[in-house]
Structures are given as C-alpha cells and as structure tokens.
C-alpha positions in Angstrom: 14.0 17.2 -6.5 14.5 13.5 -5.6 17.6 11.4 -5.7 17.5 8.8 -8.5 19.1 5.4 -8.5 20.9 5.8 -11.8 21.9 8.8 -13.8 20.4 9.2 -17.3 20.6 11.8 -20.0 18.7 10.8 -23.1 16.1 12.3 -25.5 12.7 10.6 -25.2 9.5 10.5 -27.2 7.4 13.6 -26.6 10.6 15.6 -26.3 11.4 14.6 -22.7 15.0 15.2 -21.6 16.0 13.5 -18.4 18.6 15.5 -16.4 21.1 14.0 -14.1 21.3 16.7 -11.5 21.0 15.3 -8.0 20.9 11.6 -9.1 23.0 9.1 -7.3 24.2 5.8 -8.8 22.5 2.5 -8.0 24.5 -0.6 -7.1 25.5 -2.4 -10.2 25.3 -5.8 -8.6 24.3 -8.3 -11.3 21.0 -10.2 -10.8 22.9 -13.5 -10.8 24.4 -12.6 -7.4 20.9 -12.4 -6.0 20.3 -16.0 -7.1 18.3 -15.2 -10.2 19.2 -15.4 -13.9 19.1 -12.2 -15.9 15.7 -11.0 -17.0 15.4 -11.4 -20.8 11.7 -11.0 -21.5 11.8 -7.3 -22.2 9.2 -4.8 -20.8 5.5 -4.2 -21.2 2.8 -1.7 -20.2 -1.0 -1.9 -20.6 -3.5 0.7 -19.5 -6.9 2.2 -20.5 -5.7 4.8 -23.0 -3.0 4.9 -25.7 -1.5 8.2 -24.5 -1.0 6.7 -21.0 0.7 3.6 -22.5 3.0 5.7 -24.5 4.0 7.7 -21.4 4.8 4.5 -19.6 6.8 3.2 -22.6 8.8 6.4 -22.8 9.9 5.8 -19.2 10.7 2.2 -19.8 12.7 3.1 -22.9 14.8 5.4 -20.7 15.6 2.6 -18.3 13.0 3.6 -15.8 11.6 1.4 -13.1 8.0 0.0 -13.4 7.0 2.6 -10.8 8.4 5.4 -12.9 6.3 4.2 -15.8 3.2 3.8 -13.6 3.4 7.3 -12.3 3.8 8.8 -15.8 1.0 6.7 -17.2 -1.4 7.6 -14.4 -0.7 11.3 -14.6 -1.8 11.0 -18.3 -4.9 8.9 -17.4 -6.0 11.7 -15.0 -6.0 14.0 -18.0 -7.5 11.9 -20.8 -9.7 9.7 -18.6 -11.0 12.0 -15.8 -14.2 10.0 -15.5 -12.2 7.2 -14.0 -9.3 8.5 -11.9 -7.0 11.4 -11.3 -5.0 13.6 -8.9 -8.2 14.2 -6.9 -8.6 10.5 -6.1 -6.7 7.5 -4.6 -5.0 4.3 -5.7 -3.5 1.0 -4.6 -0.1 0.1 -6.0 1.3 -3.5 -5.6 5.1 -3.4 -6.4 7.3 -6.4 -7.0 11.1 -6.1 -7.0 12.7 -9.0 -8.8 16.2 -8.6 -7.5 15.3 -9.4 -3.9 11.8 -10.9 -4.5 10.2 -8.4 -2.2 6.6 -7.2 -2.7 4.9 -4.3 -1.0 1.4 -3.0 -1.0 1.4 0.8 -1.1 -2.0 2.1 0.1 -2.9 5.5 -1.4 -6.6 5.3 -0.5 -8.5 8.4 0.3 -9.1 9.2 4.0 -12.2 10.6 5.7 -11.9 14.1 7.3 -11.4 14.5 11.0 -14.9 15.9 11.2 -16.6 12.9 9.6 -19.3 11.1 11.6 -20.9 7.7 11.4 -24.3 9.2 10.6 -23.2 12.0 8.2 -25.2 10.5 5.3 -28.4 10.0 7.4 -31.3 12.4 7.3 -34.2 12.1 9.7 -33.5 8.4 10.2 -33.2 7.7 6.5 -30.1 7.2 4.4 -29.4 9.9 1.8 -30.0 8.7 -1.8 -26.8 7.9 -3.6 -27.2 10.7 -6.1 -27.5 13.3 -3.4 -24.6 11.8 -1.4 -22.4 11.5 -4.6 -22.7 15.1 -5.5 -22.3 16.5 -2.0 -19.3 18.0 -0.3 -19.6 15.3 2.3 -18.5 12.7 -0.3 -15.0 14.1 -0.7 -12.1 12.4 1.1 -8.5 13.5 1.2 -6.9 12.5 -2.1 -4.0 10.0 -1.9 -2.6 9.7 -5.4 0.0 12.4 -5.3 1.4 11.2 -2.0 1.5 7.7 -3.5 3.5 9.0 -6.5 6.1 10.6 -4.2 6.4 7.8 -1.7 6.8 5.1 -4.3 9.2 7.1 -6.4 11.4 7.8 -3.4 11.6 4.1 -2.8 11.9 2.7 -6.3 12.3 5.5 -8.8 15.3 5.5 -11.2 14.4 8.5 -13.4 14.3 12.1 -12.2 11.0 13.0 -10.5 10.2 15.9 -12.8 10.6 13.9 -15.9 7.7 11.6 -15.0 5.1 14.4 -15.4 6.4 15.8 -18.7 4.2 13.6 -21.0 1.1 14.7 -19.2 2.2 18.3 -19.0 2.9 18.4 -22.8 -0.4 16.7 -23.6 -2.4 19.0 -21.4 -0.8 22.1 -23.0 -0.9 20.8 -26.6 -4.2 19.1 -26.3 -5.6 15.7 -27.1 -8.6 14.2 -28.9 -11.6 13.5 -26.7 -12.3 9.8 -26.6 -15.7 8.2 -27.3 -15.8 6.8 -23.8 -15.4 10.2 -22.1 -17.8 11.9 -24.5 -20.5 9.2 -24.0 -20.5 9.7 -20.3 -21.1 13.5 -20.4 -24.8 13.7 -21.4 -25.7 11.0 -18.9 -23.7 12.5 -16.0 -25.3 15.9 -16.7 -28.8 14.3 -16.3 -27.9 12.7 -12.9 -25.5 15.3 -11.3 -24.1 18.7 -11.4 -21.0 18.3 -13.5 -22.5 20.6 -16.1 -23.2 23.2 -13.4 -20.2 23.2 -11.1 -17.6 26.0 -11.5 -14.7 25.0 -13.7 -16.1 21.6 -14.6 -19.0 23.1 -16.5 -16.8 25.3 -18.7 -14.3 22.4 -19.3 -16.6 19.5 -20.1 -19.6 21.5 -21.5 -18.2 24.5 -23.4 -21.0 26.9 -24.3 -23.4 24.5 -22.5 -22.7 21.7 -25.0 -21.0 18.4 -23.9 -17.7 17.6 -25.4 -17.9 15.4 -28.5 -15.7 12.5 -29.5 -12.9 13.7 -31.7 -12.9 17.2 -30.3 -9.5 18.7 -29.5 -9.2 19.5 -25.8 -6.5 21.4 -23.8 -6.2 21.7 -20.0 -3.6 24.3 -19.1 -4.7 24.3 -15.5 -3.8 20.6 -15.2 -0.4 21.4 -16.9 0.2 24.1 -14.3 -0.7 21.9 -11.4 1.6 19.1 -12.6 4.4 21.6 -13.2 4.2 22.7 -9.6 4.2 19.1 -8.4 7.2 18.3 -10.6 9.1 21.3 -9.2 8.0 21.2 -5.5 6.9 17.6 -4.8 3.8 16.6 -3.1 3.9 19.7 -0.8 2.5 21.7 -3.8 -0.6 19.6 -3.5 -1.1 19.0 0.2 -0.4 22.6 1.3 -0.8 26.1 0.0 -3.1 27.2 -2.8 -4.2 23.8 -4.1 -5.0 22.4 -0.7 -7.1 25.5 0.2 -9.0 25.2 -3.1 -9.7 21.5 -2.3 -11.0 22.3 1.2 -13.2 25.2 -0.2 -14.8 22.9 -2.7 -15.5 20.2 -0.1 -17.0 22.8 2.3 -19.3 24.3 -0.4 -22.9 23.4 -0.7 -25.1 21.5 -1.4 -24.5 19.3 1.7 -21.1 20.8 2.6 -18.5 18.5 4.1 -16.0 19.1 6.8 -12.7 18.5 4.9 -10.1 21.1 6.0 -6.5 22.1 5.0 -5.4 20.4 8.2 -6.9 17.1 7.0 -5.2 17.5 3.7 -1.8 18.3 5.2 -2.1 15.3 7.5 -2.4 12.7 4.7 0.0 9.8 4.7 0.1 6.6 2.6 0.5 3.2 4.2 2.8 0.3 3.4 0.9 -2.9 4.0 1.4 -6.6 3.8 0.8 -8.9 0.8 -0.7 -12.4 1.3 0.0 -15.2 -1.1 -1.7 -18.5 -1.6 -1.2 -21.5 -4.0 -3.4 -22.1 -7.0 -2.6 -24.9 -9.4 1.2 -24.6 -9.9 1.2 -20.9 -9.1 1.5 -18.5 -6.2 -1.2 -15.8 -6.3 -0.3 -12.7 -4.2 -2.8 -10.0 -3.1 -2.7 -6.9 -0.9 -4.5 -6.9 2.4 -7.5 -4.7 3.4 -8.7 -2.1 2.8 -8.3 -3.7 -0.7 -10.6 -6.6 -1.5 -7.9 -8.5 -3.4 -7.6 -11.3 -0.8 -11.2 -12.2 -1.6 -9.8 -13.5 -4.9 -7.6 -15.8 -2.9 -10.7 -17.2 -1.2 -12.5 -17.5 -4.6 -9.6 -19.5 -6.0 -9.5 -21.9 -3.1 -13.3 -22.4 -3.2 -13.2 -22.9 -7.0 -10.5 -25.5 -6.5 -12.6 -27.3 -3.9 -15.5 -27.4 -6.4 -13.5 -28.7 -9.4 -10.9 -31.3 -10.3 -8.7 -31.9 -13.4 -11.6 -33.7 -15.1 -14.2 -31.0 -14.6 -15.9 -29.9 -17.7 -16.5 -26.2 -18.5 -20.1 -26.3 -17.1 -18.9 -27.6 -13.8 -16.1 -24.9 -13.8 -18.6 -22.1 -14.5 -20.9 -23.2 -11.6 -17.8 -23.4 -9.4 -16.9 -19.8 -10.4 -20.4 -18.6 -9.5 -20.5 -20.4 -6.1 -17.0 -19.4 -5.2 -17.9 -15.7 -5.8 -21.1 -16.0 -3.8 -19.4 -17.3 -0.7 -16.3 -15.0 -0.9 -18.3 -11.9 -1.6 -20.5 -12.6 1.5 -17.5 -12.8 3.7 -15.8 -9.8 2.1 -18.9 -7.7 2.5 -19.2 -8.6 6.2 -15.7 -8.5 7.5 -13.5 -6.1 5.4 -12.8 -2.6 6.4 -9.8 -0.3 7.1 -7.4 -2.5 9.2 -6.2 0.6 11.1 -9.7 0.8 12.6 -11.2 -2.7 12.6 -9.7 -6.1 13.0 -10.0 -7.8 9.6 -9.7 -11.6 10.1 -7.8 -12.3 6.9 -5.8 -15.2 8.2 -8.8 -17.0 9.7 -10.8 -16.4 6.4 -7.9 -17.8 4.4 -7.2 -20.8 6.7 -7.5 -24.1 4.8 -9.8 -25.5 7.5 -12.2 -22.6 7.2 -12.2 -22.7 3.4 -13.0 -26.4 3.5 -15.8 -25.7 5.9 -17.0 -22.8 3.7 -17.0 -24.9 0.6 -19.3 -27.4 2.4 -21.7 -24.4 2.9 -22.3 -24.1 -0.8 -25.7 -22.4 -1.0 -28.5 -23.6 -3.2 -28.7 -21.6 -6.5 -31.9 -19.8 -5.4 -30.7 -19.1 -1.8 -29.2 -15.8 -0.5 -25.6 -16.5 0.4 -24.6 -15.4 3.9 -21.2 -14.8 5.6 -19.5 -17.6 7.5 -17.8 -17.6 10.8 -14.0 -18.2 10.5 -13.4 -18.4 14.2 -13.0 -21.4 16.4 -16.1 -22.6 18.3 -16.1 -21.0 21.8 -13.9 -18.1 20.7 -16.1 -15.5 22.3 -13.9 -12.5 21.3 -15.0 -13.3 17.8 -18.4 -11.9 18.6 -16.9 -8.5 18.6 -16.0 -9.0 14.9 -19.5 -10.1 13.8 -20.3 -6.7 12.4 -23.7 -5.4 11.3 -25.0 -6.3 7.8 -23.1 -4.4 5.2 -25.0 -1.8 3.1 -22.1 -0.4 1.0 -22.8 0.7 -2.5 -19.8 1.1 -4.8 -19.9 2.7 -8.2 -17.5 2.0 -11.1 -15.3 5.1 -11.7 -11.9 3.5 -11.7 -8.9 2.5 -14.0 -6.2 -0.2 -13.9 -2.7 -0.4 -15.3 -0.1 -3.3 -15.3 3.6 -2.8 -16.0 6.7 -5.0 -16.2 10.0 -3.2 -16.7 13.2 -4.3 -18.4 14.6 -5.8 -15.2 11.5 -7.9 -14.4 10.1 -5.6 -11.7 6.3 -5.3 -11.8 3.5 -2.9 -10.8 -0.2 -3.6 -10.6 -2.0 -0.3 -9.9 -5.6 0.4 -9.6 -6.8 4.1 -9.2 -10.1 5.7 -8.7 -12.3 8.8 -8.1 -15.2 6.4 -7.2 -18.2 7.3 -9.4 -17.8 8.6 -13.0 -16.1 12.1 -12.7 -15.9 11.7 -8.9 -17.9 14.3 -7.0 -18.0 16.5 -10.1 -16.2 19.3 -8.2 -13.2 20.9 -10.0 -9.9 22.2 -8.6 -6.8 23.3 -10.5 -7.6 21.3 -13.6 -8.8 18.0 -12.0 -11.9 16.6 -10.3 -12.2 15.6 -6.7 -13.3 12.2 -5.6 -16.6 11.1 -4.0 -14.9 8.3 -2.1 -16.7 8.8 1.2 -19.7 7.1 -0.5 -17.6 4.0 -0.5 -18.4 3.7 3.2 -21.6 2.1 4.4 -23.8 5.2 4.5 -26.6 3.7 6.5 -26.4 3.9 10.3 -28.9 2.7 12.9 -28.2 3.7 16.5 -28.2 0.7 18.9 -27.3 -1.9 16.2 -23.9 -3.5 15.6 -21.6 -1.2 13.6 -20.6 -2.2 10.1 -17.0 -3.0 9.5 -17.0 -0.4 6.7 -18.9 2.3 8.7 -17.7 6.0 8.4 -15.2 7.2 11.0 -12.8 10.2 11.2 -9.5 9.6 9.3 -10.7 6.1 8.2 -10.1 4.7 4.7 -13.2 3.3 3.0 -13.2 -0.4 2.0 -12.3 -0.8 -1.7 -13.0 -3.5 -4.2 -9.8 -2.5 -6.0 -7.8 -5.7 -6.4 -4.3 -5.5 -7.9 -2.8 -9.0 -8.2 0.6 -10.4 -9.0 1.2 -14.1 -9.7 4.4 -16.3 -9.6 5.0 -19.7 -11.2 6.4 -22.9 -9.6 9.9 -21.5 -9.9 8.9 -18.3 -8.1 9.3 -16.3 -11.3 6.9 -13.6 -12.4 3.8 -15.2 -14.1 1.0 -12.6 -14.3 0.1 -9.1 -13.4 -3.6 -8.3 -13.4 -6.4 -6.0 -12.1 -9.5 -4.2 -13.2 -11.8 -1.3 -12.5 -15.5 -2.0 -12.0 -16.7 -1.0 -8.5 -18.1 -3.9 -6.5 -17.6 -6.2 -9.6 -13.8 -5.8 -9.5 -13.2 -9.0 -7.5 -15.3 -11.0 -10.0 -13.6 -9.5 -13.0 -10.1 -10.1 -11.7 -11.1 -13.7 -10.5 -12.2 -14.4 -14.1 -8.8 -13.3 -15.5 -7.0 -15.6 -13.0 -9.1 -18.7 -13.7 -9.0 -18.1 -17.5 -5.2 -17.8 -17.7 -4.1 -20.1 -14.9 -6.7 -22.9 -15.2 -8.2 -22.7 -18.7 -4.9 -21.7 -20.4 -6.4 -18.8 -22.3 -4.2 -16.0 -23.7 -4.4 -12.7 -21.9 -6.6 -11.2 -24.5 -8.9 -14.2 -24.5 -9.2 -14.0 -20.7 -10.0 -10.2 -20.8 -12.6 -10.6 -23.6 -14.3 -13.7 -22.0 -17.9 -12.9 -20.8 -18.0 -11.4 -17.3 -19.9 -13.3 -14.6 -20.6 -11.5 -11.4 -22.2 -13.4 -8.5 -22.6 -11.2 -5.5 -25.7 -11.9 -3.4 -28.6 -13.8 -4.8 -28.4 -12.7 -8.4 -25.8 -13.7 -11.0 -25.0 -11.1 -13.8 -23.9 -12.6 -17.1 -22.6 -10.6 -20.0 -24.6 -12.1 -22.9 -23.3 -9.6 -25.5 -20.0 -11.5 -25.6 -19.8 -15.1 -26.8 -20.4 -17.5 -25.2 -22.3 -15.3 -22.7 -25.8 -16.4 -23.8 -24.9 -20.1 -23.4 -23.5 -19.4 -19.9 -26.7 -17.5 -18.9 -28.8 -20.4 -20.2 -26.8 -22.9 -18.3 -27.0 -21.1 -15.0 -30.7 -20.4 -15.4 -31.3 -24.1 -16.0 -29.3 -24.8 -12.9 -31.7 -22.6 -10.8 -29.7 -19.4 -10.4 -31.4 -16.0 -10.6 -29.6 -14.7 -13.8 -29.6 -11.1 -14.9 -28.6 -10.9 -18.6 -26.4 -7.9 -19.3 -25.5 -6.4 -22.6 -22.3 -5.1 -21.3 -20.1 -5.0 -18.2 -17.8 -2.3 -16.9 -14.5 -4.2 -16.7 -11.2 -2.8 -17.7 -8.9 -5.7 -17.3 -5.3 -4.9 -18.2 -3.0 -7.9 -17.7 0.4 -9.1 -18.5 1.4 -12.8 -18.7 4.9 -14.3 -18.7 5.2 -17.7 -20.4 8.3 -19.4 -21.9 10.4 -16.3 -21.3 8.0 -14.1 -23.3 5.6 -11.3 -22.3 2.1 -11.1 -23.7 -0.5 -8.6 -22.7 -4.1 -7.6 -23.0 -6.2 -4.4 -22.9 -9.8 -5.0 -22.2 -11.8 -4.4 -25.4 -14.6 -2.9 -23.3 -12.4 0.2 -22.8 -9.9 2.1 -25.0 -6.5 0.8 -23.9 -3.5 -0.6 -25.7 -0.5 -2.7 -24.9 3.1 -1.4 -25.3 6.1 -3.7 -25.7 9.8 -3.1 -25.3 11.9 -6.1 -26.6 14.9 -7.2 -24.6 18.2 -5.8 -26.0 19.3 -9.1 -27.6 15.9 -9.4 -29.3 16.0 -5.8 -30.6 19.3 -6.3 -32.4 
C-alpha cells in the first residue's frame, strides 16, 4: 500500500516474504557525506515479550528501519500483552535519524470525544470512584496507535507496510503460550472490574468462566483478521467502517455510557512535536515535550546535578535523587497538559536560573513539596498559568520498547491502554483504552481549572517518557523508557542516573531498586538489593518511606559504548534483548 525507501525480497523468520511491488529506491548517499562515519555497532531491540522482540529482529534482519521494527514489535505486544497496550490505545514514539541528526516526537496519544465535558466524571458534586470511571464508556478515548503506525511508516519505513503485521497475524492464528504476567492479572481484574463479564472479553480471557492459565495455548483469529485488514487497507480500515462503528458502540454502551462517535474516530490525527535537549555530565539528554512528561526528567537531572558533585558519595546521590524528583514532580503535576489547549511553560521550567532557584527551595524531608513559579516577578500574565491543584490519578497499564537499527537510527516508544486491560471493552480482537481517566476527573465550579482538566478533543497528560541520549561527540549514547503510570518519570530518571553518572551496565540500571518520590511519601523497592539499605537511609534522614516489595517498572534500554551495543530488559517483566551484529562482525 505504501511506498518504501528500498526494495527488498527476502525470506524472513516466521515465513515472512517481503514483496517489492510499489517500493521506490532510497538515495544511496553514504553516511560519510553527511559528516558521520559509517555505523558499525549493529542493531538491537528490547521489549517486554520475546515474541515482540523476535518480530522486531525479523524486520531488522531484513534491513528495516527502527520504525518498521517498532511497529512489528508493538503489533505483537498488543496480542501477547493486552493488559499493557494494543490497537485500542495510544503511544508516543521518539525517532532519531542518524544520517541528518533529526529527532521528532510523534504523538499518538488518545483524544477525548467532541462530547466530553469538564465535569463528566462528577456525580452530585463528588468525583466518581476510579473503579467506576475506569470501567465506564466515558473512559474511552479515540485510539491513536494505528494512525501512529501509518504516519511514522510513511515518513521512515523501508519495508512494505503489509509485511510489518505478518508476525502478529501468524502468531494470532497459530496461537501463543499465555505468559505468567497476563495470567496473574486475570483473577485480580475480575474482582475489580467487568473484564470477565464484557462481551468478547469474557469468552477470550475467561473461557467457560475460568481465567486463562499460564502455559495455556491461546489463539486470537479476530485480531489476525483486524491486522489483515489494516495491512491491506491502511489505517482507514480502523478509523472508518465496521471497526470504527464497533468502537463507538462499545463506548456508548452502559454502564455510564460515553459520547464517542464514529465522527470522533474519523477525525483522529497524530501530532509531530518538538524535542528538547539539555546537558547532563558529558551527554545531551533529549525528551519529547508535553503532553509527555519526559521533560520532567530534564528537570530532575539538572536538580540532581545541583545537589551533587564529583565527590558525592552514594548516600548523598540517593537523597539528591529523591529531592530532585519531589521538586520536578510538583511542577509537572501543576503545569503539564495538552499543549494544544494549555500553555505549558517548558522553557521557563527548564531555564537555568529557575532551576537554580528551584534547587534552593529543597523541601525538608517531612514537608509536602509544592510547585514553583518559573515566571519573572511582575509577569502578571503568568497568573493565568497558575492552574488549580492537580488531582490526576494514573494507573500502570503500559509497555515500552527501545530499538536501534543497523544504520544507527533509533526509536524509543512507549504505548498504553491506561489501566490493566484498559476499559475491559472488546472490539475486533482487541481491548479499548480507559485513557480519559488520565485527565483530572475532579471539577469544582468557580475554582481555577486544572491544566489537565477534561476538554473536547483534548489529549490527557501522560507520564510516558521516551528518552534518547547523545554523547559529547553527538553520537547515540542511550535509548530508554518505561511503563509504570505516574511512576514512569522516576523509573526513567533512575536509568539515566545509573548509566550516565554511576556507570552501571544497562541491566544493572534496570534491576537497581526503584525509588519513587512524588508528594510527601517516598516509595522504595526493598525486595531488590540494596533496597532495604536505601529505605533505612531515607527513613533515618526524616523522609516518609513506604517500603514496597515490588514496583511496576518495565525499563527497556539500549546503551552505546566503545562502538558496541548493550541492552537490558527489566527483570520485573518478561522481556528479552535481541542483537544483530554488524556485517563485519558477523563474518
């Protein structure tokens, strides 16, 4: 359906055959003419499931772009990890092109229906409970993933569009083994929601009323049929016609029906947004702008740097990590929202003068951190941006993948359906998101609006934080990101500090205890060494510590050092790392 940059005809793993019909040739200008030496580090992919990694590697072995591999991998994740992301959700994709050094943030976040209202989650002056809102038709936004697939493939793709979906189609028809992570969620979700009652979802996840068990063989022919249509017809198969009508019908069904229409679905568009970069140590850390929260990590790194020096011991560094998070989270919670609807003051928040001022506001360990004011004194217009106190709750139903292709291009992609299994509502072999609960649901008439308040056609703020880092020579250094709801900024921040400041390997960084400091409490993962020592240290320093047996991170990162790629898959999930050596290494 789409033109491709190069023509390929080769047999692939999983019996994929890439056809050349309709493909145009790409310029064969060598990298050296663009001022860069040839890339010799090979290719790598890491994601939360081995099937997804293998799909990515199949595309990379065929000479595909990192975007081709990301699409193929995510289409598989939607099948084997439906509790985390899928066709019925949204995603952020940060893409780096090595040849020209360009980087673009592709925003595939879900969008509120035209009929959404600021008070749609309020009942008799009280906010709906999260569980009721989560399972309602009101929670469903227009999915963005399929449009993101098409728009990024059109810009970067090398392999034929249809070939990207073949691994997921084959796996859906032939079946796969249910993983422990999916199986473990099902009994708990049935207790809280309606996944075991909703049409389609109940039969798929609870055959004969019994939740799927780990090791069970599972097929999803509906999903295969949906992907086959998308492969043949493009995104129009999803955003119009039978599938779009089914999505709207599910959203408009009770309990608590929503207003999503086929017109809302047909009107969906992705956005291309800016990327902001800031120095840290000898590196340049690059993050997408809002509605992503990735730039909060730039704030965290700057504050951490202000609280430490080259002689700081690990205890000092840990306290610096905590206080940097507390300050940055307070600002993120207050100011971030959809930049198409609110003026998000990213440049003032990242200004060196403000960050120095903010570092000086380091709160006492037992105090509740509050947002700062990044505007110059007397700047009265700033009052319009001092939003009401944020009340957003964000649940962890998300997945991340990192990919570097054989030409040194990179993708950091985080995708979500919001809560585990999204809204629990089933359409054409996949689940719909509950992303509207990522807005601030509480609304009080007469009070200042929240930056992340509900509005028609608005994107909810997201904690998803795909990050790409470059070294002092402006060469690719690191690709990272994580799922985890509101904890994502803390998880990703940990990976950046651990690799770039503590010189840990990617796997050491991913496996290090998670520390989440948002608000007054500090969560510490004590089930992972040296988590207990960290918790004890912070308690002795006066922080309110919550000791946690586990955290919901899913860090998947790739690091480039000395011309070699090394990767990590978070041991808290089920992922793997795939490697493709450079040609001269493979001989």
